[in-house]
N, C-alpha and C positions, 0 to 999 in steps of 0.2 A: 510657755503654752503652744503657741501659734508654732513655735519651730521644731515642736515634738510632736502635733499635731502632721507636720510637713512633712517629716521622719516617717509619720507609718504610712500617711500616702505614700513615698516612695518606695519604702520596701514595699508595700503590697503592689505595688504596681509594675516592682521588678521580680516578685513572685509569677504574677499575673504571668509574666513574658513567659518565666524559667518554665509553666508547665503548661504552654501555649493560648494561655483564655485570651489573648490579645491577637487576631488573625494577623498577617499577612496579606499583602492582594491576594486574590484568588489567582491559581497560576491562568497562562491563555498560550490555551494550542495554536502556535506560529508556525507549526508545518506537520505537516505528515510524513513521514519518511518510506515507511511501508507498513505490511498489518498488524504490527507491533509494537513501533516504537515511533517515538513523537517528538518535537522540541516545542518547550514553553519556556512563556516569558513569568517568571517570579520577580517581582518588586525590581524589574530592568533588567535582570539576568536570564540568558537561555543556557537552558539545558535541554539534554537530552533524557527521554525517558524509555525505559523499557519494560513493557508492561509483566508483569509477574504470574506465573503458574501456567504459560502457553507457548507455543510457536508456532509461528505459520509459516506457510512455503517461500521457500526465497525469489526474490523480483530476476535474479542471474542465474537460478535453478536450468539446467541445458534439456530438460526433461520440457516442452512444451507444455502438458498438461500441470505440472506444477507448476509453471510461469504464470501461466492463465490463471490458477487460483491465487496464486499471490495476488495477481493484478487485481482479482476479488475483493482477496481481500482486505488489502490498499484501501481500494473501492471506497468500499463500507466502513473501515475507518475512518476514511475521511469524512465519509456522511454523518459519521454518528459525532466525532470531536473537533474538525477542523475548525479554526475563529470562535473557538466557544469558551470561555471560562471551564473547569472543571476543578474537580476535588479527588486529593490525591491521599492514597493512603500506604502508608510502609508498616513492612513484614518485620522480618530480623537483618536486611543486610542492608545499607544505601545505598549502594553503586554494586558495579560488576567489576568486572577485570578489564572495559572498557572507558571507565567513566561514569556511564549513563546511571540515571538514578533506578532502583528498582521499583516499583510499585504498582498496586491495585488504582486503578481508574474510574470514575464517576462521573458523570453526565448526567444534571438533573434528576433521575429514576433507577437511573441504567448504570448497572454495572457492566462497564465495557470490557473487562476482561472476559467477563463468564460470557457476553452475549457474542463473542467473536467465535470461541467455544462450541454451543447452542446450534450455531446458525451454520456449523461445518467449514468454519472457516478458518480453524486452528485444532491443533492439538493440546491436548492436554499435558503439559508436562513438567514434569516434579524437576524444580533447581534448589537444595537443600543451600541454607535451612528456612527459606523461605518458602509453607506450605501449610498454613492458616487456612485458605480457602479448596485445598487440594483437592478431596473428599468430594465437593460440591462440581469444583470442575471435574470432575473425571465420571460424577452421574451427568451432567451436561453431552459431556463426550459422549457416553453410550448412547443414551437419547439420540443423538445425533447421528450414529451411526447406524442404529436400531432405524432410523426415518430414513437414513441413505442423502444426506446432505451435504454440499459441498465436498469435500475430499475423500468422505464414504462413500461417494453415489460411484457409480459404474458406468458407464455408456459405452457403448457397441451403436456409434455411428454407423449410417448409412452413404454408400458411394455416392459424391457427390460429383458431375463432371463440369470443368470451367475450363470454360474457352475463352479468346479474344479478350482475357485482363492480361494486364503488364503493369510491370512499375514500371512507371513514367517520370518522375523526376527522385533525386535524394538534397532537400537541402541538409547539407551536415556539418555546417559554420553558421552554429546560432545564434542569433543576436545577445541574448539573455548573459548576461556574464557568470563566468566558472562554470554554470549548469548547462548551463545552451538547452534551456526545457523546451525550446521555441523549434529544434532542427527536427523533421518529418518526413519520412515518403509517403509519395503520391502514387497510389494504385487506380488506373483507370481502367475501365470496360470500353473496347473499342469496336465492340464489334454490335449488332445490330435489335440484340435479344439480352430482357435481363437476366444477371446469373446470379446463382446465387453463392455467396459467398461462406456461408457457416460455416465453422470446422477449421477453415485453411488456417494456415501459420507461417505469419512472416519475423523472422527472423535475420539477423547479425551471423551469417557464418565463417566471417573470419574470427568473431572472437566462441562463436557458439551461442550465443546469448548479447541481450536476452532475446528474446520470443512471445509477439502476440497472435493470438488464438482470438477470430472471428466470432462473436454470439451470433445469433441468428440474422442473417442481412444478406437485401437485395440489392444489388449494387445498376441501376438504370444501365441502357445503351447511352453510351459517351459522356455520361458523369465518372466526375471525378474522387475519389475520398484521398484519407490521410490519415497516417497513425502519429503522432508525434510522440517527442520522447517526455514530455511529462508535462505538458499542457492540453485542454481540450475546448476545441471549436467545434460546435454544434453543425454550424454550414459544409464542416468537412466528416460528418458521418458523427464527430466526439469522440475518436479513440485514440488509448494514448496507452506506452506501456508502460506508462506511471513508473518510469526508472528515475532516480533523482542524482544522476550523474548522464554526464555526454555519452553519446551510444556512440555517435561517427566519427570516426576518427580522420582529423582533418590533415594531418598528413602524408600518412599512409592508405590511400584508398579502400574502405570496406566493402563489402561486396553485402546485398541484400539479397532474398530467396521466400521466394512464396509458394507454397504446397500447397497442397490440396487438402481434404480431411481423411485419404489415405495416402498422407506424405510423398505422394508424387509431385513432382515441379510443374508448377507453371511459368512463372515468370524467375529471372533474377536481371541483376542492376548495379553497377559500380558506380564512379566519378571521376 
């Protein structure tokens, strides 16, 4: 009788495993790669996860306005999920051609895929056959477009005069292995008046990307700020390219150029 009972319990346990009633450890987000891709730890194994039903601008886009939106989407994605446990929902496909898990992502009560589209930080995009929530995502896209959010906003910047601003240093050989996230470009106000940098664009012209577009910011006289490859340092302004790979070439020097918001060159420097 005892043997039959144990056999029955084992059968029920295996059935529970088969239908997913016994949950594994909740996925933990270990890295945000960009606006629509993350890395997660599931039971000690690292997987890349690509969000379904949307597409965000690319961090290596050579158009500064789209590169800036890619950075904005990456920052927002990081704010939503980095370091948090999440829930993953599969549609039809298991992975894409790059081996990334294709999933809808939830953190607490937030549907992350939908939130990025709602904020205008992603386009709703059909990837057949994974279309379970596509109608909903397209509704949110229409609302974001109507509200001129994110990628749907049209900005006609007024000209800003930028004087006595120079790129003074490029730390090109980062200490963080492989990714060199601690690389930075230092920009200094050499004048005696505050200078507005809003809309100025810093770019590696050797490759044509990535670029960084300054948000509303005024640099005080004699002060410096830094734009890091993929780190944040509030004491230096808190600016980052949000780029997950090294930017500045160690063996063949690159050239960094700063443009004002009318695409006129302000300063350039190599190393």
